[in-house]
N, C-alpha and C positions, 0 to 999 in steps of 0.2 A: 574717792582712791582707796579708803581702809575697806570699805565694803567689799569692792572688789578682792582685796586681800585675804579677806576672809572667806569668801565663798569659791573662790577657786580650788584652793588646796584641798576643801571639804569635796567637791565635785570629783577631784582625782582620786582621792581616799576612797569615794565610795565606789568607784569604778574599779578599782583595783580590789575592793572587799568584794565585789561581783567576781572578780576573776577567781579570789578563793572559794565563793561559794560554789563555783563550777569545778573546781578542783577537790572539792569535799564530795560533791556527788559522784565525781568520777571514780574517787577513792574507795567508796562505799556502794558499789553495784547491787550486792545482794541486798542492802536495805530498801534499796529504791525500789526492787522487784517484789521484795515483801510489802511495802508499804509506800503509796505515794508521799513524798516528802517535799515540802514548801520551804523555800529559804527565808528567814525571819532576819530581819537588820536588827542589830542590838543598838539600841542608844545609850547614851551616857548615865550612869546613877541607876541603872535598872538590876535586876537579878531575875534568876529562874522563876522564883516565886511571884514576881510581879508580873513576869512573863505569861505565866501561866494564867494569873487574876485576868488580866486585860485581853489575851488572845484566845483562851482556853475555854473547854465546858467546865472543868474543874480546875481548882488551884492546886489540887494534887497531881497534876497531869505535868507538873516539873519534873516529876521523875522521869518520866518517859523521856520527854526531851533530853534529859542528863544522859539516860540510859543510849538513846540513839545516837548521841553527839559523842559518845564514851567519855563524858565528864565525871569525874570522881572527885571525892571531897577534898576540899572543903567546895567546890563546886564553882570555881571562878569563871566569870564570861568576862571578856574585855569588849569595851564601847565600841561601835562601828565595825564589829566583826558580824557574821553571819552564822545563825543556827539552822538546822534543819529540822524541821517540825513535823510529824506526822499529820496528813490532813484531816484525819479522822478524829482528831481531837481539837481542831481548830473551831471556833465560831465565828460564821462567816455570814455573807448577805447574797442571797442569790443574784447572780448575773448571768445574762444570756447575750449571744452573739446575734446579729439581726443579719437575715439574709437578704442584701440591700440590693443585688441583681444576679442573675443567672442567664446563661445561654445554653440549651439543650435541655436534657430531663436527668440532671444529675439527682443521684439519691442519697437518703439520709440514714444509717444504720443506728438504731438506740441500742441504749445500753443493755436491752434484753433481746439483743437480736433481731429485732423488727426491721424490715426495709421498706421505706417510706420515700414517696417521690417528693422533691425539694422543690419549693416554690419561692418566689419572692415575697419578702416580708415574714417568712417562717422564722423561727428562733430554733438556734442551734443550742443545747444545752452541754453541760460537763459531761463525760464518759459517751457523746455521740460522735459518730464519725460520718465525714461528709467524702461522697465518691462521685467522681468524674470518669466519663468515657471519653472515646475519642471527642473531640471538637465542641467539647463543655466548659463551661468556666462557671465560678462562682466568687462574689465578692462579698466578703463579711465586715460588719461594722460593730467594734465595742465600745464601751465607753469611754471617753475621754480622746475622741479622736484618733482612734488606734483600728488599722484594716488589715486584712490577709485577702489576697488575691490568689485563689486556687486554678491553676492550669488544668488542661485535659489530662486523662489518664493518672489522674492522682487521687491519694486515699490519704486523708488527715484526721487525725481524732482530736478534739478538745479535751485533753486530760483533766484541766481544771480551770476554771474562770471563777473568780470571787474578789469581792471584798472583806478586808478583815474589818475588824472593829475599829480601826483608824480611818476606814475608807480605802485605803491603799489598795490598787488593783493588782491582783494576781493571776498570773495566765501562764499556763503550759501546753504546749502541743506534740503530738508525735506524727512525723509524716513517715508513712511506711513506703510510699512512692510516691512519684509524680513531680511536681514543681508547684513552689508558692513562693510569694513576696509579702513579706511583713512590713508595714509601715507604723512608726509611732513617730507622729508629728511633733509631740511634745515631750521635752526630757522626762524619763522616769523619775518618780521620788525615791528616796535612799530605800523604802521598805517596799516598791515595787519591782515585780519581775515579768518579763514577756520571752519566755524561752521556748525553744524547739528542739525536741529529741529525734532522732533516728536509731536505727540500730547500731549505729558506729560511732554518734558524734551528739555532741548539744551544743546550740548556738543560742547565745543570748545578748539581747542590745539593751541600751539604756535612752535611746533617743534617736533613731536613725530608720534606714530602710535598707534591706537585704533581700537577696534572691536565693532560697535554697532548692536544689533539685537533687532528687533521690533516682540515679538512673537504674540502679540496680543495688543486690544486696550487699556488695562489695565495694562501692563507690559513693560520695557525698560530695557536691560541688557548692561552696557557699560563695556568693559574690556581694559585697557591700556597694551600696548604691548612695547612700548619704550616710554621715557621721561614722559610727566605730561599731564592729560587731566583734564580740568574743566568742572563739571555737575554741570547743575542747575535745579531745579525743584521747585515747590510751594513757590517760592521766596527763597529757600536754595542753598547755593553752597558746593560744594564739589571738593577737589583735589583730583584725583585719581594717584599714582605713578605708576611705571613699576610694572606689575605683580599684580596689585590690581583691583579690579571689583568692582562695585556697580550694585544694581538692585532699579529701580524707578518703585513705584505703581502708578496710576492714582490720582492726588489730595494730593500724599503723599512728602514728603521731600526723597532725596536720602539715601538710606540705608547706615548704616556705611561701610568704605572700609572692603574689606576681601581678604584673599590670594586666588589666582587661584590656580587650581590643578595641581602638577609637569607635567612637560612636559615627556611624554610616553619614554622609552626606544627604540632603534632602532629594528624593526623586524627582523627575519631572512629573507634575500633577495638573490634569486639565481644570479649568476653571470649574465645569460641571460635566459628568458622565452621563450621557443620554442612552445610552445603551450598554446592557449587559452581555458578558464579563467585562466588567471596569478592568482593563489592563493598565499596569503599573510595571516600570521596569527596575528590577534590582538595582541600585546604584554600585558601582565599581569601588571595590576596596583591597588595598594591598595586601592584607594578612586575614582576611575573613573566608572563610570555607562555605559559611552561608550567611544570608540576611533573614531574620525574622520581622514580617510585617503583623501587626497588630492592630486590629479596628476597634474603637470604643466609643462608646455613645457620649463620653465627657470627655473635656479638655485634660482633666487630670490623670485620665488613664484607666480610672478604677473599673468602669463597666465593660469589660471585654465582650464584643461580640465573635469575632472571629480571627483567627490568624493563619498565616501560611509562612512557609520557608522555601526559600530559593537561592540559587547560587548567584553570585555578582553577576549582573548582566543578563540573567534569564528575567522571565515575566511572572509576576502575582495575576492571577485570574480570578478577581472577586465576582462570584455569579450570585450566590445565595445571599444577598443584600437587599433589603427595601428600599424604597425612595427615602432619603432624607439627609441630614447634616450629621457627619462624623468627623472622627479625627483618625490620624494614622501616628503609630510609633515605630520605630526602625530600631532594632538591636543588630549588632553582627555576632558570629558567633566563630572562633577560630578552631582551629583542627585538634585542639584540647579540650574542647567542648566549653571553654569559657566564654561568656556572654558580655557585652558591653552595656556601658549605661545606655538609657534610653535615650532616643533624638528628643528634641522638643515635639509637641504635638503638631500636626500638619492637617490642616481641615480638607475635608473630603466631601463632594457635594454629588449625591446620587440621585438624578430624576429622570425617568425613564416613562413616565405617564404624564402626557400623553402620549402615545406613540408617531411617529411618522405617519403622514397620511398614506394610504393604500390605494394606489390608482386600478381602478375597476374597469376600464376601457379606454382605448382598444388596448389590444396585445402588445407586448414588446416585440420587437422584431419584425413587426406589418410591413409588407411591400404594397403601396397602394397608387391608385393612379390619380385618386382624388388630391388636388391641391389644396384643400381646407381640412382640417381634420379638427373634431372635437373629443377634447380630453376629460374624464370625470373622475373622482375620486371619492372614497367614503368619507361621510360627513361625520364631525364630532362636535358633541356639545361643548366641549372644552374649547372650541376654537373660538378667538375673538375675531380671526381673519387669518387667509393663507398667502403665503409669498410663493410664487412660482418664478420658474426661469426657463425659457425655451432658448437653446442653443444651436450653432451649426456645428459644435464639435464635443466630445465626450468631456474634455475637461472644464466645460464651461466657461471657456475665455472670448468665445464670439457668441455674445449673447444677443440674440435677436429681439427678445421681448422678456419684459420683467416686471411684473405686476404685484401688487397687494388686492386680494378679491375676498368679498363675504361669501361669495357662491363656490359650490363646490365643482365646477366644471369650468372650460376655457375652449373657445372655438378660435383657431387660429386666422390669419389672413391667409390671401394666397401665397402660396409656397411654390417656389421653383423646383425643380427636379433635383434631390440631393438626398443626404441623411441628416435626421433632426433628433434632439435628445431635449428630453423635458423633466424636469423634476419640481416638485411641491414641500412645502413645509408648514408646519402648523404654529401660530403664536396664539398664546392663551391672553388673558386678560390681565396677568400680572407681568408679561413680557417676556414669558420664558419661550425660548424656541425649540423646537424640535429639532431633530435632523432631518435632512432633505430624505423624501422617498427614494426609493431603488429608482434609478434612470429609466425612463421611458424611451425608447429608440424605435424611430421608425424610417422607410424610406419611401419619398415621392418619386416615382417611376416616370420617366421622360415617355409620352405618348407616341404612338407611330405616326409617321408623317409621308403622304403619298408626295411625290415630286410632280413637277407638271409636264409637259410632253417631252422633256429630255430624259424622263424617266422609261419612255416607252422605248422599246426596242422592238422593231420588226424585222421577223426572219421567216426562213422556209416555215418553220414549226408553228408559225403564229405571232400574236402579240404577247411580250414580254414584260410584266411591271416588275418594277422595283423599288425597294426603299429601305431606308436606315434600319440596321439590324438593334434589337434591344436587347442587353444581357439577360441572362436568366431566365428567358421567356420558356413557357412550354411549347408555344408555338402560333400562329396566327390565322386570322380569319378574313375571307374577301368575298363581297357580294357584288355583283354586276345587275343592273336593273334596267328595265326600259322609260322607268318613272323616278321621278325625282323622290317619292315617298318610299321606293323599293317595295310597292306592293306586287308588282310584275317583276320577278327575281328572272334573270336569265342564266346566271352561274352563283352558286354558295357554294362554299368549300371551308370547312371549320378545322382542316386536319394540316394546315400547310406547317413546314417546320423550318422552312426557310423564308427569308423576307425577299420573295419574289414568286411570282405566278404567271403562267405562259397560257394566252387565250385562245385555244385552238381551235374552237368550235367555229363555223362559218356564219358569222352573224349576218342578219340582213343589213344592207345599208342603211343607215342611220344613226340617232345619237343614243350614247348610253350613259348611264352615271354609275361611277365606281366610290367604293368605299372598304377599307379595311380596318381591324381591330386588334388587338395584342392580346393573348392569353397565358395566365400566369399558370404556375404549376398547380396553384391550390385551386385551380378554376376560375379566377377573377378575371372579368374582361375588360379590357381599356373602353374608354368612350368609344364611337366612331370616329374615322378622320372626315375631316370637311369631306363632301361630295365632290369628286373629280368628274368631267367628261369627256368621253370619248366616242370620237364620231368615225363610222365606219362609209368610206367613201364607195360609190357604186364603180363596178371593174369599166376600164375604158372600151369605148366603142370597137366592136369588130367588122369584118366583111359582111357577114349577113346583115348587120346593121345598116350599113351603107345601102346593100339593095332592097331592102325595106322601105329604108327613106325615099331609095329613086323611085321605086313602083309609087309610093305616095304621091311623088311629083308629077309622074305621067299621067297618073288617075285624076289628078287635080286640072291637068290642061285637058285631058278630052272633056 
């Protein structure tokens, strides 16, 4: 219990001393412009000479410290206070920021104004500036588990990053434009600082996470995501607790803290997205103007790959994303541009390879008289097997056949006239299933049928044959022959448009054979109908026939 009573007051004192350091920096803007000043915590029992001997290049540098901090004889300094020390006189160890990940092609501007491409694994040194364009992101890592995420269209300078002779880390950043998120996972020691300046404010933390946005030269927004943040502007300081934000306008003190919007509810996410774009609907939100969706490569949300903004109820369309496992983080943005804390990581699985099989034949929309159809699709080396469905409806609720096969083709059984629907998907060795292929549709058309003797009509014009019409046919063809093999054609007509034909020729009495077929608009002909037989009887005998017969009888008797 005694230990807690001792430590807690010290932490509180350090926090408010940090407030004082910010106040001192904002009170002396001219000194800050002339020389980069580093806040130095004063421990009990020390003096300016001891400080110069421990931290500075020369023991006589105590005079410079006294001048910068407007100290006069007898140069009294109080323990647990903060002094501003010029960076140029400090003895420091070199420290750099590691580029842990990037998205896009961000650039690095060196201290001598050279512009270089920034890559994963590069080091960012003090005095250098990271510049991102639209759709680009950078994740920096510093010693002792400190991080910075730099958003798109941002420009952040690493003013200084160093370790003092007591190994305490000192860091200061300058954000000219854009959006960054600082994260300090372990509480800073008394003599450490991790501050960020803009043109109109300074923000400092002691063990927290916050988001800083510079929309333009006139406005800053600070949002505390964890712990506490100290915001200073126009000689005024403000403490922002977790879930609070403040807006700073040029020449004005920070606005009073306000609550950030509520975290959005998780959207509906598919188990796996097999086709791009992956469409995700932004969840509804009672006071959000926009929802921001951020896709990262890690569950901690450090390695940002892409982000999109949509209104609640609208769709995010993730297109430029490779197959893999990812995580989604959502935030809500209100009409004042304040942004919520981030949602918990939501897993996202994209797998578009292999793609669904492509059916090579027949063509969809085919009309055919064939009652059997062979369907083929392109073969994939990634397939362990294929699964297909044959149905009598487009919703595949009336399944006729469903099979697994290692072949890339399938022949149907005899099918009745009607419409049919077919689709196939690929299954890999690890059990992954693609989407079904686009649906193949075709129609088996009923073949024409000649009626029996009841289909014959004798009239003055001749003998008329009739058969049932077939919808959407271009026409019909009829053949009449005197032999079953139809080698001796008596009648042949390929231009019938109606399902009937009148035999007007005077046929010699005897037997004839008739068959018909239907012709589609694409020229395809149906099989010939089964052969029908037509008999032409001789005409009934007349008077001349009787006289001839009588004459023959008389001749016979003589």
